[in-house]
C-alpha positions, 0 to 999 in steps of 0.5 A: 677678427670681430671687434675684439670685445669678447677676446681676452688678450691674456688668456684667449688664443688670438695671436697667429703664432705658435701652439698657444697663440697667446702673448709671450709678454708677461701681463705684469699688472696690465689692466687692459684685458680685451683686444678691443682695448688696443684698437683706437676708437677714432681710427678703428685701427690698432693703437700702435703706441699702446701696443708697443708700450704694453707688449714685447716687440715680438708680440707687438709685431705679430699683433700689428700684422693682424688686419683690423676691419671697420665695424 
């Protein structure tokens, strides 16, 4: 996955699961919209706490299993 800047969390197919490949978690006013918003800029890895606070556990587990590559 590139840096996530151009991948829309709620509308693009990016989670490796099912037909739609979109989150099953309802957006419910969440203002974060890009995959990059969930990557910690200091570590370059997923922000685990943020993911777990914004997504249902099933979505969070699938997302955390996606490798994040530096750069």
